[in-house]
C-alpha positions in Angstrom: 47.2 -54.3 5.6 46.4 -50.9 6.9 49.0 -48.8 8.7 48.0 -47.6 12.1 47.3 -43.9 12.5 50.2 -41.9 13.7 50.0 -40.7 17.3 50.3 -36.9 17.7 53.7 -37.4 19.3 55.0 -39.4 16.4 53.5 -37.0 13.9 55.2 -34.1 15.6 58.5 -35.9 15.5 58.2 -36.6 11.8 57.2 -33.0 11.1 60.1 -31.7 13.2 62.6 -34.0 11.4 61.2 -32.9 8.0 61.5 -29.2 8.9 65.0 -29.8 10.2 66.1 -31.5 7.0 64.5 -28.7 4.9 66.3 -26.1 7.0 69.6 -27.9 6.7 69.3 -28.3 3.0 68.4 -24.6 2.7 71.3 -23.5 4.8 73.8 -25.6 2.9 72.5 -24.4 -0.5 73.2 -20.7 0.2 76.5 -19.0 0.9 77.3 -18.2 4.5 76.4 -14.6 5.3 77.2 -14.4 9.0 74.8 -14.7 11.9 71.7 -14.1 9.8 71.9 -17.7 8.6 72.3 -19.0 12.1 68.9 -17.6 13.1 67.1 -19.7 10.6 67.0 -23.0 12.5 65.6 -21.4 15.6 62.0 -22.5 15.0 63.1 -26.0 14.3 65.1 -26.2 17.5 62.1 -25.0 19.5 60.0 -27.8 17.9 62.5 -30.4 18.9 62.5 -29.5 22.6 
């Protein structure tokens, strides 16, 4: 049974979610250094909108 190809919209959602998880893991693995860390998720947030 073959899986149907992902539509561009679904693929973008999966990619955005993956990047969001990666960014969250990255931010939680480093000590908080102020606003510099807060700027990291910006590209992810723009992908989600």
